[in-house]
N, CA, C and O of each residue as an XYZ file, in Angstrom:
816
protein
N      12.270      8.981     -5.592
C      12.640     10.040     -4.664
C      13.949     10.653     -5.094
O      14.893      9.921     -5.392
N      14.043     11.944     -5.136
C      15.212     12.594     -5.652
C      16.200     13.007     -4.595
O      17.180     13.672     -4.928
N      16.008     12.661     -3.355
C      16.887     13.055     -2.260
C      18.185     12.281     -2.358
O      18.197     11.062     -2.189
N      19.295     12.988     -2.636
C      20.573     12.311     -2.804
C      21.073     11.686     -1.517
O      21.939     10.811     -1.555
N      20.539     12.121     -0.359
C      21.002     11.562      0.912
C      20.575     10.119      1.090
O      21.148      9.407      1.914
N      19.576      9.669      0.330
C      19.133      8.282      0.428
C      19.476      7.488     -0.824
O      19.015      6.358     -0.985
N      20.274      8.059     -1.705
C      20.697      7.341     -2.911
C      21.888      6.451     -2.583
O      22.733      6.831     -1.772
N      21.971      5.270     -3.201
C      23.145      4.414     -2.983
C      24.421      5.140     -3.405
O      24.395      5.985     -4.300
N      25.538      4.805     -2.752
C      26.810      5.442     -3.108
C      27.280      4.995     -4.486
O      27.802      5.795     -5.262
N      27.092      3.711     -4.783
C      27.500      3.210     -6.090
C      26.657      2.008     -6.447
O      26.111      1.333     -5.574
N      26.555      1.746     -7.737
C      25.809      0.603     -8.228
C      26.760     -0.583     -8.367
O      27.794     -0.473     -9.026
N      26.421     -1.704     -7.757
C      27.314     -2.862     -7.855
C      27.333     -3.425     -9.270
O      26.280     -3.651     -9.866
N      28.526     -3.649     -9.805
C      28.667     -4.166    -11.166
C      29.173     -5.604    -11.169
O      28.756     -6.413    -11.998
N      30.060     -5.915    -10.253
C      30.594     -7.269    -10.198
C      29.670     -8.166     -9.376
O      28.936     -7.697     -8.506
N      29.722     -9.452     -9.668
C      28.850    -10.410     -8.975
C      29.072    -10.376     -7.465
O      28.118    -10.456     -6.690
N      30.329    -10.257     -7.051
C      30.623    -10.214     -5.621
C      29.986     -8.990     -4.969
O      29.441     -9.081     -3.870
N      30.057     -7.854     -5.645
C      29.461     -6.627     -5.105
C      27.947     -6.748     -5.040
O      27.330     -6.323     -4.064
N      27.347     -7.326     -6.077
C      25.892     -7.513     -6.073
C      25.476     -8.431     -4.937
O      24.447     -8.209     -4.298
N      26.270     -9.460     -4.685
C      25.968    -10.388     -3.585
C      26.054     -9.671     -2.243
O      25.255     -9.937     -1.345
N      27.018     -8.765     -2.101
C      27.153     -8.013     -0.851
C      25.946     -7.109     -0.643
O      25.399     -7.037      0.457
N      25.537     -6.424     -1.692
C      24.367     -5.547     -1.578
C      23.124     -6.359     -1.236
O      22.307     -5.929     -0.422
N      22.978     -7.519     -1.845
C      21.830     -8.373     -1.548
C      21.847     -8.793     -0.083
O      20.795     -8.828      0.556
N      23.016     -9.111      0.460
C      23.123     -9.467      1.882
C      22.740     -8.285      2.761
O      22.078     -8.462      3.784
N      23.148     -7.090      2.376
C      22.800     -5.893      3.149
C      21.289     -5.675      3.145
O      20.701     -5.386      4.187
N      20.659     -5.813      1.976
C      19.222     -5.584      1.882
C      18.430     -6.645      2.644
O      17.449     -6.327      3.316
N      18.856     -7.907      2.541
C      18.178     -8.974      3.280
C      18.324     -8.750      4.782
O      17.375     -8.938      5.542
N      19.521     -8.347      5.199
C      19.745     -8.063      6.622
C      18.946     -6.854      7.070
O      18.400     -6.839      8.173
N      18.875     -5.841      6.219
C      18.094     -4.652      6.546
C      16.630     -4.980      6.744
O      15.997     -4.464      7.665
N      16.081     -5.835      5.886
C      14.675     -6.214      6.029
C      14.451     -6.989      7.320
O      13.463     -6.761      8.018
N      15.365     -7.906      7.645
C      15.229     -8.669      8.896
C      15.301     -7.743     10.105
O      14.512     -7.876     11.041
N      16.235     -6.816     10.087
C      16.392     -5.896     11.220
C      15.159     -5.023     11.397
O      14.703     -4.816     12.521
N      14.618     -4.511     10.300
C      13.424     -3.676     10.386
C      12.242     -4.468     10.922
O      11.438     -3.951     11.698
N      12.139     -5.739     10.501
C      11.034     -6.577     10.972
C      11.185     -6.916     12.446
O      10.193     -6.975     13.173
N      12.422     -7.141     12.897
C      12.654     -7.578     14.273
C      12.786     -6.428     15.267
O      12.394     -6.562     16.427
N      13.337     -5.298     14.819
C      13.662     -4.212     15.748
C      12.954     -2.892     15.440
O      13.066     -1.933     16.203
N      12.219     -2.842     14.313
C      11.572     -1.591     13.947
C      12.578     -0.592     13.399
O      13.781     -0.851     13.370
N      12.068      0.552     12.966
C      12.950      1.551     12.379
C      13.911      2.119     13.421
O      15.112      2.216     13.171
N      13.388      2.492     14.580
C      14.229      3.124     15.595
C      15.299      2.166     16.117
O      16.406      2.591     16.448
N      14.973      0.881     16.191
C      15.918     -0.085     16.716
C      16.917     -0.601     15.695
O      17.792     -1.404     16.020
N      16.786     -0.141     14.467
C      17.697     -0.566     13.409
C      18.764      0.502     13.193
O      18.470      1.697     13.156
N      19.988      0.054     13.055
C      21.105      0.967     12.782
C      21.975      0.353     11.693
O      21.858     -0.833     11.385
N      22.840      1.164     11.118
C      23.745      0.622     10.105
C      24.671     -0.430     10.713
O      25.010     -1.415     10.058
N      25.077     -0.220     11.962
C      25.925     -1.220     12.613
C      25.191     -2.546     12.784
O      25.757     -3.618     12.570
N      23.920     -2.454     13.175
C      23.131     -3.681     13.366
C      22.914     -4.382     12.028
O      22.978     -5.609     11.952
N      22.659     -3.614     10.981
C      22.464     -4.214      9.654
C      23.753     -4.882      9.187
O      23.736     -6.004      8.682
N      24.868     -4.179      9.361
C      26.152     -4.745      8.940
C      26.444     -6.047      9.687
O      26.895     -7.026      9.093
N      26.183     -6.046     10.993
C      26.419     -7.247     11.801
C      25.543     -8.395     11.317
O      26.008     -9.529     11.203
N      24.266     -8.102     11.029
C      23.358     -9.143     10.547
C      23.763     -9.656      9.172
O      23.511    -10.812      8.832
N      24.395     -8.785      8.381
C      24.842     -9.188      7.046
C      26.193     -9.877      7.073
O      26.628    -10.432      6.064
N      26.867     -9.845      8.232
C      28.174    -10.476      8.343
C      29.285     -9.701      7.677
O      30.262    -10.281      7.203
N      29.134     -8.363      7.640
C      30.158     -7.513      7.033
C      30.505     -6.395      8.009
O      29.832     -6.230      9.027
N      31.528     -5.644      7.714
C      31.900     -4.520      8.561
C      31.052     -3.300      8.204
O      30.575     -3.195      7.074
N      30.857     -2.371      9.154
C      30.141     -1.129      8.829
C      30.787     -0.390      7.664
O      30.094      0.222      6.851
N      32.117     -0.446      7.583
C      32.804      0.215      6.476
C      32.401     -0.359      5.129
O      32.273      0.378      4.151
N      32.199     -1.672      5.072
C      31.761     -2.299      3.819
C      30.360     -1.832      3.441
O      30.068     -1.596      2.269
N      29.492     -1.703      4.451
C      28.134     -1.210      4.180
C      28.190      0.202      3.616
O      27.477      0.522      2.665
N      29.043      1.055      4.203
C      29.116      2.456      3.768
C      29.716      2.607      2.379
O      29.625      3.681      1.783
N      30.318      1.565      1.860
C      30.783      1.619      0.469
C      29.600      1.721     -0.489
O      29.716      2.263     -1.589
N      28.455      1.187     -0.048
C      27.294      1.132     -0.930
C      26.163      2.063     -0.501
O      25.414      2.550     -1.349
N      26.027      2.318      0.795
C      24.926      3.133      1.305
C      25.457      4.181      2.286
O      26.223      3.844      3.189
N      25.059      5.456      2.119
C      25.606      6.512      2.978
C      25.026      6.549      4.381
O      25.649      7.105      5.285
N      23.845      5.968      4.586
C      23.191      6.048      5.889
C      22.066      5.012      5.984
O      21.803      4.274      5.035
N      21.421      4.973      7.127
C      20.352      3.994      7.358
C      19.183      4.201      6.408
O      18.650      3.233      5.865
N      18.777      5.452      6.200
C      17.630      5.699      5.335
C      17.874      5.225      3.910
O      16.938      4.800      3.234
N      19.108      5.290      3.446
C      19.420      4.789      2.109
C      19.174      3.289      2.026
O      18.673      2.787      1.020
N      19.535      2.572      3.101
C      19.266      1.132      3.136
C      17.760      0.884      3.185
O      17.246      0.011      2.484
N      17.056      1.656      4.015
C      15.605      1.492      4.144
C      14.918      1.702      2.803
O      14.053      0.913      2.424
N      15.287      2.745      2.087
C      14.684      3.024      0.776
C      14.956      1.869     -0.183
O      14.053      1.441     -0.902
N      16.185      1.360     -0.203
C      16.525      0.252     -1.095
C      15.768     -1.019     -0.725
O      15.347     -1.775     -1.601
N      15.596     -1.250      0.578
C      14.839     -2.424      1.031
C      13.371     -2.303      0.604
O      12.786     -3.269      0.113
N      12.782     -1.131      0.788
C      11.398     -0.921      0.376
C      11.267     -1.076     -1.136
O      10.298     -1.657     -1.625
N      12.254     -0.550     -1.878
C      12.276     -0.717     -3.335
C      12.194     -2.182     -3.714
O      11.368     -2.580     -4.535
N      13.062     -2.982     -3.108
C      13.128     -4.399     -3.441
C      11.819     -5.098     -3.102
O      11.315     -5.895     -3.893
N      11.271     -4.803     -1.934
C      10.021     -5.421     -1.512
C       8.878     -5.032     -2.454
O       8.087     -5.882     -2.864
N       8.797     -3.737     -2.796
C       7.716     -3.266     -3.663
C       7.829     -3.847     -5.061
O       6.819     -4.205     -5.667
N       9.054     -3.944     -5.583
C       9.248     -4.541     -6.902
C       8.758     -5.989     -6.920
O       8.077     -6.408     -7.856
N       9.106     -6.747     -5.882
C       8.702     -8.149     -5.816
C       7.187     -8.276     -5.682
O       6.570     -9.140     -6.306
N       6.589     -7.399     -4.857
C       5.135     -7.436     -4.668
C       4.416     -7.067     -5.962
O       3.436     -7.713     -6.331
N       4.897     -6.033     -6.652
C       4.297     -5.619     -7.916
C       4.341     -6.748     -8.932
O       3.342     -7.037     -9.592
N       5.497     -7.384     -9.058
C       5.647     -8.464    -10.032
C       4.711     -9.626     -9.711
O       4.092    -10.197    -10.609
N       4.611     -9.974     -8.428
C       3.771    -11.102     -8.032
C       2.297    -10.829     -8.297
O       1.608    -11.650     -8.902
N       1.811     -9.671     -7.843
C       0.391     -9.352     -8.016
C       0.048     -9.161     -9.488
O      -1.027     -9.563     -9.933
N       0.959     -8.547    -10.246
C       0.713     -8.363    -11.681
C       0.623     -9.711    -12.391
O      -0.228     -9.908    -13.259
N       1.513    -10.642    -12.015
C       1.440    -11.985    -12.611
C       0.122    -12.663    -12.257
O      -0.515    -13.283    -13.108
N      -0.283    -12.539    -10.995
C      -1.527    -13.175    -10.563
C      -2.731    -12.597    -11.304
O      -3.614    -13.334    -11.744
N      -2.754    -11.266    -11.437
C      -3.872    -10.630    -12.136
C      -3.901    -11.026    -13.606
O      -4.962    -11.329    -14.151
N      -2.751    -11.023    -14.238
C      -2.686    -11.374    -15.658
C      -3.163    -12.806    -15.886
O      -3.779    -13.106    -16.908
N      -2.873    -13.684    -14.930
C      -3.273    -15.081    -15.062
C      -4.774    -15.270    -14.854
O      -5.314    -16.326    -15.184
N      -5.453    -14.257    -14.307
C      -6.874    -14.392    -13.987
C      -7.783    -13.590    -14.921
O      -8.970    -13.427    -14.639
N      -7.248    -13.105    -15.999
C      -8.052    -12.260    -16.886
C      -9.263    -12.991    -17.467
O     -10.258    -12.364    -17.831
N      -9.171    -14.326    -17.550
C     -10.296    -15.085    -18.111
C     -11.251    -15.611    -17.046
O     -12.241    -16.262    -17.382
N     -10.979    -15.347    -15.774
C     -11.850    -15.831    -14.704
C     -13.070    -14.916    -14.533
O     -12.987    -13.722    -14.819
N     -14.195    -15.462    -14.071
C     -15.357    -14.609    -13.787
C     -15.020    -13.643    -12.652
O     -14.175    -13.950    -11.810
N     -15.678    -12.468    -12.622
C     -15.318    -11.426    -11.642
C     -15.279    -11.898    -10.194
O     -14.325    -11.588     -9.480
N     -16.282    -12.635     -9.742
C     -16.319    -13.043     -8.334
C     -15.084    -13.853     -7.962
O     -14.521    -13.674     -6.883
N     -14.666    -14.741     -8.854
C     -13.489    -15.575     -8.581
C     -12.205    -14.744     -8.674
O     -11.320    -14.858     -7.827
N     -12.115    -13.908     -9.710
C     -10.903    -13.118     -9.924
C     -10.667    -12.132     -8.788
O      -9.539    -11.970     -8.322
N     -11.731    -11.475     -8.346
C     -11.595    -10.482     -7.274
C     -11.169    -11.157     -5.975
O     -10.242    -10.701     -5.305
N     -11.840    -12.225     -5.630
C     -11.536    -12.898     -4.358
C     -10.098    -13.442     -4.331
O      -9.375    -13.246     -3.354
N      -9.692    -14.123     -5.408
C      -8.360    -14.717     -5.408
C      -7.270    -13.645     -5.459
O      -6.174    -13.852     -4.937
N      -7.562    -12.506     -6.083
C      -6.587    -11.414     -6.101
C      -6.400    -10.835     -4.698
O      -5.271    -10.583     -4.276
N      -7.488    -10.627     -3.985
C      -7.403    -10.133     -2.611
C      -6.669    -11.152     -1.732
O      -5.860    -10.781     -0.882
N      -6.957    -12.421     -1.944
C      -6.263    -13.473     -1.188
C      -4.762    -13.433     -1.440
O      -3.968    -13.558     -0.507
N      -4.375    -13.260     -2.690
C      -2.950    -13.223     -3.030
C      -2.247    -12.057     -2.354
O      -1.129    -12.199     -1.860
N      -2.906    -10.904     -2.333
C      -2.316     -9.731     -1.697
C      -2.195     -9.941     -0.187
O      -1.180     -9.586      0.413
N      -3.227    -10.516      0.421
C      -3.171    -10.823      1.851
C      -2.037    -11.790      2.163
O      -1.312    -11.610      3.141
N      -1.888    -12.810      1.332
C      -0.816    -13.785      1.541
C       0.553    -13.111      1.479
O       1.428    -13.388      2.299
N       0.731    -12.222      0.498
C       2.017    -11.545      0.331
C       2.321    -10.646      1.524
O       3.462    -10.587      1.982
N       1.317     -9.951      2.026
C       1.518     -9.040      3.145
C       1.693     -9.781      4.461
O       2.309     -9.265      5.394
N       1.152    -10.987      4.536
C       1.181    -11.738      5.789
C       2.513    -12.447      6.028
O       2.758    -12.961      7.120
N       3.368    -12.475      5.016
C       4.655    -13.148      5.149
C       5.555    -12.414      6.146
O       6.208    -13.040      6.982
N       5.584    -11.084      6.050
C       6.415    -10.264      6.932
C       5.597     -9.083      7.460
O       5.890     -7.940      7.111
N       4.578     -9.330      8.292
C       3.687     -8.243      8.694
C       4.379     -7.094      9.404
O       4.033     -5.934      9.183
N       5.355     -7.398     10.257
C       6.025     -6.311     10.972
C       6.886     -5.474     10.042
O       6.974     -4.255     10.190
N       7.522     -6.138      9.081
C       8.275     -5.363      8.092
C       7.335     -4.502      7.257
O       7.647     -3.349      6.962
N       6.191     -5.052      6.875
C       5.221     -4.284      6.083
C       4.794     -3.037      6.847
O       4.652     -1.964      6.261
N       4.589     -3.179      8.157
C       4.204     -2.030      8.971
C       5.287     -0.936      8.908
O       4.993      0.238      8.679
N       6.528     -1.352      9.114
C       7.628     -0.388      9.076
C       7.748      0.232      7.684
O       7.964      1.437      7.552
N       7.607     -0.591      6.655
C       7.754     -0.100      5.287
C       6.739      0.986      4.977
O       7.083      2.009      4.386
N       5.488      0.770      5.371
C       4.465      1.773      5.078
C       4.669      3.033      5.918
O       4.461      4.144      5.430
N       5.068      2.870      7.152
C       5.335      4.031      8.000
C       6.481      4.864      7.446
O       6.390      6.091      7.399
N       7.554      4.211      7.027
C       8.725      4.938      6.550
C       8.530      5.486      5.148
O       9.116      6.509      4.794
N       7.714      4.818      4.349
C       7.389      5.366      3.029
C       6.747      6.730      3.185
O       7.079      7.663      2.453
N       5.830      6.853      4.134
C       5.169      8.141      4.376
C       6.152      9.153      4.953
O       6.161     10.313      4.540
N       6.977      8.726      5.902
C       7.916      9.661      6.532
C       8.942     10.181      5.538
O       9.291     11.362      5.553
N       9.425      9.289      4.670
C      10.432      9.671      3.695
C       9.830     10.309      2.448
O      10.547     10.687      1.522
N       8.494     10.423      2.438
C       7.786     10.955      1.269
C       8.226     10.208      0.010
O       8.535     10.796     -1.027
N       8.238      8.896      0.156
C       8.789      8.047     -0.900
C       7.643      7.300     -1.571
O       7.385      6.138     -1.256
N       6.956      7.966     -2.495
C       5.775      7.361     -3.087
C       5.935      6.896     -4.513
O       4.969      6.428     -5.116
N       7.128      7.011     -5.074
C       7.321      6.688     -6.498
C       7.002      5.229     -6.795
O       6.297      4.929     -7.758
N       7.516      4.328     -5.976
C       7.297      2.912     -6.221
C       5.841      2.528     -6.011
O       5.291      1.726     -6.766
N       5.213      3.102     -4.980
C       3.806      2.814     -4.729
C       2.959      3.290     -5.891
O       2.029      2.595     -6.302
N       3.265      4.471     -6.433
C       2.517      4.999     -7.570
C       2.677      4.095     -8.790
O       1.715      3.867     -9.525
N       3.886      3.582     -9.008
C       4.128      2.684    -10.135
C       3.354      1.377     -9.966
O       2.812      0.833    -10.928
N       3.314      0.880     -8.714
C       2.558     -0.333     -8.421
C       1.068     -0.124     -8.726
O       0.442     -0.945     -9.397
N       0.519      0.971     -8.230
C      -0.897      1.250     -8.456
C      -1.203      1.421     -9.938
O      -2.237      0.958    -10.420
N      -0.304      2.084    -10.659
C      -0.526      2.294    -12.093
C      -0.570      0.966    -12.844
O      -1.415      0.774    -13.719
N       0.338      0.047    -12.506
C       0.353     -1.253    -13.185
C      -0.919     -2.031    -12.890
O      -1.486     -2.652    -13.789
N      -1.372     -2.006    -11.654
C      -2.602     -2.724    -11.300
C      -3.818     -2.068    -11.959
O      -4.759     -2.757    -12.353
N      -3.800     -0.745    -12.076
C      -4.882     -0.048    -12.779
C      -4.967     -0.504    -14.238
O      -6.060     -0.725    -14.760
N      -3.819     -0.644    -14.887
C      -3.806     -1.088    -16.283
C      -4.434     -2.469    -16.427
O      -5.243     -2.696    -17.326
N      -4.064     -3.385    -15.547
C      -4.595     -4.738    -15.614
C      -6.078     -4.785    -15.262
O      -6.836     -5.555    -15.853
N      -6.491     -3.961    -14.298
C      -7.907     -3.925    -13.928
C      -8.745     -3.371    -15.072
O      -9.828     -3.883    -15.355
N      -8.252     -2.333    -15.728
C      -8.960     -1.773    -16.884
C      -9.072     -2.804    -17.995
O     -10.131     -2.946    -18.606
N      -7.990     -3.526    -18.262
C      -8.012     -4.567    -19.290
C      -9.036     -5.645    -18.937
O      -9.749     -6.142    -19.808
N      -9.104     -5.999    -17.658
C     -10.066     -7.011    -17.224
C     -11.499     -6.532    -17.457
O     -12.325     -7.280    -17.980
N     -11.795     -5.298    -17.074
C     -13.145     -4.765    -17.226
C     -13.558     -4.743    -18.692
O     -14.683     -5.119    -19.021
N     -12.668     -4.310    -19.573
C     -12.992     -4.259    -20.997
C     -13.168     -5.661    -21.566
O     -14.038     -5.895    -22.405
N     -12.342     -6.583    -21.106
C     -12.436     -7.961    -21.579
C     -13.754     -8.604    -21.171
O     -14.261     -9.492    -21.857
N     -14.307     -8.148    -20.043
C     -15.553     -8.732    -19.537
C     -16.770     -7.843    -19.798
O     -17.748     -7.871    -19.052
N     -16.691     -7.071    -20.850
C     -17.875     -6.389    -21.355
C     -18.238     -5.066    -20.729
O     -19.391     -4.643    -20.816
N     -17.289     -4.401    -20.100
C     -17.583     -3.098    -19.487
C     -17.538     -2.020    -20.557
O     -16.569     -1.267    -20.655
N     -18.604     -1.951    -21.365
C     -18.653     -1.003    -22.477
C     -19.694      0.093    -22.277
O     -19.717      1.073    -23.022
N     -20.557     -0.070    -21.273
C     -21.633      0.899    -21.097
C     -21.159      2.181    -20.428
O     -21.737      3.246    -20.647
N     -20.106      2.088    -19.610
C     -19.589      3.272    -18.940
C     -18.685      4.068    -19.864
O     -18.057      3.521    -20.771
N     -18.631      5.351    -19.619
C     -17.690      6.188    -20.364
C     -16.277      5.897    -19.857
O     -16.091      5.284    -18.807
N     -15.295      6.349    -20.624
C     -13.904      6.146    -20.218
C     -13.629      6.810    -18.873
O     -12.897      6.269    -18.045
N     -14.222      7.988    -18.660
C     -14.020      8.711    -17.399
C     -14.640      7.953    -16.230
O     -14.054      7.887    -15.150
N     -15.828      7.381    -16.446
C     -16.485      6.608    -15.387
C     -15.696      5.348    -15.058
O     -15.562      4.965    -13.896
N     -15.178      4.712    -16.103
C     -14.374      3.498    -15.882
C     -13.080      3.843    -15.153
O     -12.656      3.109    -14.260
N     -12.464      4.931    -15.521
C     -11.226      5.359    -14.864
C     -11.463      5.636    -13.384
O     -10.639      5.289    -12.538
N     -12.604      6.266    -13.078
C     -12.925      6.550    -11.674
C     -13.145      5.256    -10.899
O     -12.672      5.117     -9.771
N     -13.862      4.308    -11.505
C     -14.127      3.033    -10.841
C     -12.823      2.275    -10.573
O     -12.638      1.712     -9.494
N     -11.936      2.263    -11.543
C     -10.657      1.563    -11.386
C      -9.812      2.221    -10.295
O      -9.201      1.535     -9.476
N      -9.784      3.534    -10.290
C      -9.013      4.260     -9.265
C      -9.500      3.886     -7.870
O      -8.694      3.621     -6.978
N     -10.820      3.865     -7.682
C     -11.402      3.540     -6.383
C     -11.095      2.091     -6.002
O     -10.682      1.820     -4.875
N     -11.297      1.161     -6.937
C     -11.099     -0.256     -6.651
C      -9.649     -0.554     -6.268
O      -9.393     -1.237     -5.277
N      -8.713     -0.047     -7.048
C      -7.301     -0.351     -6.799
C      -6.872      0.164     -5.430
O      -6.181     -0.538     -4.691
N      -7.272      1.374     -5.092
C      -6.847      1.935     -3.799
C      -7.610      1.315     -2.633
O      -7.063      1.158     -1.542
N      -8.865      0.967     -2.862
C      -9.622      0.306     -1.800
C      -9.014     -1.062     -1.476
O      -8.848     -1.416     -0.309
N      -8.690     -1.816     -2.513
C      -8.097     -3.138     -2.296
C      -6.749     -3.010     -1.597
O      -6.463     -3.733     -0.643
N      -5.925     -2.084     -2.078
C      -4.616     -1.904     -1.454
C      -4.709     -1.451     -0.015
O      -4.078     -2.040      0.863
N      -5.487     -0.414      0.241
C      -5.550      0.159      1.588
C      -6.195     -0.795      2.588
O      -5.674     -0.976      3.688
N      -7.306     -1.400      2.227
C      -8.017     -2.246      3.186
C      -7.290     -3.562      3.458
O      -7.308     -4.054      4.586
N      -6.651     -4.136      2.440
C      -5.909     -5.367      2.705
C      -4.703     -5.084      3.601
O      -4.380     -5.887      4.476
N      -4.046     -3.960      3.390
C      -2.925     -3.589      4.258
C      -3.418     -3.382      5.688
O      -2.810     -3.884      6.634
N      -4.508     -2.653      5.846
C      -5.036     -2.408      7.196
C      -5.464     -3.707      7.865
O      -5.243     -3.892      9.061
N      -6.076     -4.606      7.099
C      -6.486     -5.886      7.689
C      -5.264     -6.685      8.130
O      -5.260     -7.277      9.209
N      -4.222     -6.701      7.285
C      -3.017     -7.464      7.609
C      -2.303     -6.896      8.828
O      -1.738     -7.651      9.619
N      -2.319     -5.583      8.988
C      -1.565     -4.952     10.064
C      -2.368     -4.800     11.358
O      -1.818     -4.964     12.447
N      -3.651     -4.490     11.249
C      -4.449     -4.231     12.450
C      -5.012     -5.502     13.078
O      -5.357     -5.515     14.259
N      -5.105     -6.566     12.290
C      -5.626     -7.834     12.802
C      -6.953     -7.655     13.543
O      -7.054     -8.011     14.718
N      -7.969     -7.109     12.874
C      -9.260     -6.914     13.551
C      -9.912     -8.262     13.871
O      -9.513     -9.301     13.345
N     -10.912     -8.224     14.737
C     -11.606     -9.466     15.111
C     -12.630     -9.827     14.046
O     -13.823     -9.963     14.315
N     -12.133     -9.973     12.853
C     -12.934    -10.382     11.691
C     -12.175    -11.543     11.062
O     -10.993    -11.420     10.741
N     -12.849    -12.653     10.891
C     -12.148    -13.804     10.323
C     -11.727    -13.489      8.891
O     -12.334    -12.664      8.209
N     -10.686    -14.160      8.464
C     -10.205    -13.971      7.078
C     -11.316    -14.283      6.083
O     -11.486    -13.567      5.097
N     -12.070    -15.348      6.336
C     -13.153    -15.729      5.424
C     -14.218    -14.642      5.353
O     -14.681    -14.301      4.265
N     -14.613    -14.092      6.507
C     -15.626    -13.030      6.519
C     -15.109    -11.776      5.807
O     -15.846    -11.115      5.076
N     -13.835    -11.462      6.033
C     -13.248    -10.294      5.367
C     -13.256    -10.482      3.856
O     -13.665     -9.589      3.115
N     -12.803    -11.648      3.404
C     -12.748    -11.908      1.969
C     -14.139    -11.856      1.331
O     -14.311    -11.283      0.256
N     -15.114    -12.447      1.987
C     -16.474    -12.485      1.430
C     -17.077    -11.092      1.356
O     -17.628    -10.703      0.325
N     -16.974    -10.334      2.453
C     -17.568     -8.989      2.485
C     -16.849     -8.047      1.533
O     -17.488     -7.262      0.831
N     -15.532     -8.119      1.504
C     -14.770     -7.211      0.655
C     -14.968     -7.546     -0.823
O     -15.041     -6.645     -1.660
N     -15.055     -8.826     -1.143
C     -15.320     -9.227     -2.527
C     -16.651     -8.660     -3.006
O     -16.743     -8.150     -4.122
N     -17.689     -8.746     -2.162
C     -18.997     -8.191     -2.545
C     -18.900     -6.691     -2.773
O     -19.514     -6.163     -3.700
N     -18.140     -6.006     -1.942
C     -17.983     -4.554     -2.076
C     -17.309     -4.206     -3.403
O     -17.776     -3.329     -4.129
N     -16.221     -4.891     -3.714
C     -15.485     -4.582     -4.949
C     -16.301     -4.933     -6.191
O     -16.226     -4.236     -7.202
N     -17.077     -6.010     -6.117
C     -17.869     -6.433     -7.284
C     -18.933     -5.404     -7.667
O     -19.439     -5.439     -8.788
N     -19.276     -4.505     -6.774
C     -20.235     -3.458     -7.096
C     -19.720     -2.544     -8.208
O     -20.505     -1.859     -8.863
N     -18.413     -2.532     -8.421
C     -17.812     -1.685     -9.439
C     -17.590     -2.430    -10.766
O     -17.054     -1.866    -11.720
N     -18.008     -3.700    -10.811
C     -17.821     -4.504    -12.019
C     -19.139     -4.607    -12.799
O     -20.216     -4.551    -12.207
N     -19.052     -4.756    -14.124
C     -20.281     -4.891    -14.917
C     -21.010     -6.183    -14.570
O     -20.381     -7.198    -14.270
N     -22.322     -6.140    -14.612
C     -23.117     -7.339    -14.305
C     -23.146     -8.270    -15.504
O     -23.763     -9.334    -15.445
């Protein structure tokens, strides 16, 4: 996002400064999870971090700057985790790989469901899609590698690209909705039905 109003004031270089920023981001995530976006303020974040509001403003100009940085940190961690999980499953058969990947994403989203809700709402409001796009692109690369490794040679490159685009966004969107909406569908039923749906896009 190129909006300078949500850019950090300065990049921490010293260990003490980095530790302060980390405390601010951890406090910001807790506040968003506990109080929502409207109930979170820079004063509340500073208090939760154990610092003065003036110290917070040394690094972030406003609440949205903290929110963007918190979402950045969360998305980076989620991307790294899911990418590691996918890379580790490249040799697994499709049914096992698909199911365990969906399980991993559900587990990650279920750790802080209220924060995840706020993060997705504010990502849309702030028109902040850069990190999400990077996450999807990385997962697309790994999914394409998996398909080729498991013999997906009959489809054209364009057909494979379309299938990967659909699968990656379907997995992301539906797992998020399941984690946030908590429908009256058991986790086991969701995993089984969704795995069958995604496997339709994999070579037999």
